[in-house]
C-alpha positions as CSV (number, residue, x, y, z in Angstrom):
1,X,48.4,108.9,123.7
2,X,50.5,109.1,126.8
3,X,50.5,109.4,130.4
4,X,52.9,110.6,133.1
5,X,53.2,110.4,136.8
6,X,54.8,113.2,138.4
7,X,56.0,112.6,142.1
8,X,57.4,114.6,144.9
9,X,60.5,112.7,146.6
10,X,60.0,114.9,149.7
11,X,56.3,113.9,150.2
12,X,54.1,111.2,149.2
13,X,52.2,113.5,146.7
14,X,52.0,113.0,143.2
15,X,50.2,114.1,140.0
16,X,48.7,111.8,137.3
17,X,48.2,112.9,133.7
18,X,45.7,110.6,131.9
19,X,45.1,108.4,134.9
20,X,43.2,105.7,132.9
21,X,46.1,105.0,130.6
22,X,48.3,105.0,133.8
23,X,46.5,102.1,135.2
24,X,47.3,99.6,132.3
25,X,50.8,98.1,132.1
26,X,52.8,99.3,128.9
27,X,56.3,99.2,127.7
28,X,58.0,102.6,128.2
29,X,59.5,102.6,124.5
30,X,61.1,105.7,123.5
31,X,60.3,107.6,126.8
32,X,63.0,105.5,128.4
33,X,65.8,106.9,126.8
34,X,65.1,110.3,128.4
35,X,65.3,108.5,131.9
36,X,68.2,106.5,131.0
37,X,70.0,109.3,129.5
38,X,69.5,111.7,132.5
39,X,70.7,109.1,134.8
40,X,73.9,108.3,132.6
41,X,74.7,111.9,132.6
42,X,74.2,112.3,136.3
43,X,76.6,109.4,136.9
44,X,79.3,110.4,134.6
45,X,78.7,107.6,132.2
46,X,77.4,109.7,129.2
47,X,78.9,112.7,127.8
48,X,76.3,113.9,125.0
49,X,79.3,115.5,122.9
50,X,81.7,112.6,122.9
51,X,79.6,109.4,123.8
52,X,79.6,107.3,120.5
53,X,79.1,103.7,120.8
54,X,80.4,101.0,118.4
55,X,77.9,99.1,116.4
56,X,78.2,95.2,116.9
57,X,77.3,94.3,113.4
58,X,73.8,93.0,114.3
59,X,71.3,94.1,111.6
60,X,68.3,96.1,112.9
61,X,65.1,96.9,111.3
62,X,65.8,100.5,111.4
63,X,68.7,101.2,109.1
64,X,69.9,104.1,110.9
65,X,71.1,102.1,113.8
66,X,73.2,99.8,111.7
67,X,76.7,101.7,112.3
68,X,78.6,103.3,115.0
69,X,76.3,106.0,116.5
70,X,76.8,109.2,118.6
71,X,74.3,110.3,121.3
72,X,72.6,112.9,119.5
73,X,71.6,110.3,116.7
74,X,70.9,107.7,118.9
75,X,68.5,110.0,120.7
76,X,67.0,111.2,117.6
77,X,66.3,107.9,116.0
78,X,65.6,106.1,119.3
79,X,68.4,103.5,118.9
80,X,67.4,100.7,121.1
81,X,70.9,99.1,121.2
82,X,72.8,102.1,122.1
83,X,70.4,102.8,125.3
84,X,70.6,99.1,126.3
85,X,74.2,99.6,126.3
86,X,74.0,102.8,128.5
87,X,71.8,100.8,130.8
88,X,74.4,97.9,131.0
89,X,77.2,100.7,131.7
90,X,75.1,102.0,134.7
91,X,74.4,98.6,136.0
92,X,71.4,97.8,138.2
93,X,72.5,99.8,141.3
94,X,72.0,103.0,139.5
95,X,68.5,102.0,138.2
96,X,66.9,101.1,141.5
97,X,65.2,104.5,142.1
98,X,63.8,104.7,138.7
99,X,61.3,101.8,139.2
């Protein structure tokens, strides 16, 4: 079950899909990888064909994350550490319009 809020930046109009669920606070989970990916690409931080991140050696519950990982696989496996690094590379200034 999911919810989405679609807003128009040029006006104060918006559309809410599944408003009952939208009223409750929840973690964005894997949906945030979409937002962070688009913002990183728009800001020249992420190039899908060449953006590989080096694994720190920390062991994660998902074995697919325990290695150097390229964007496509990180996206497919919802690699949390990869997208945390992408967000860190962008910095808080680039995220201010997302919240």
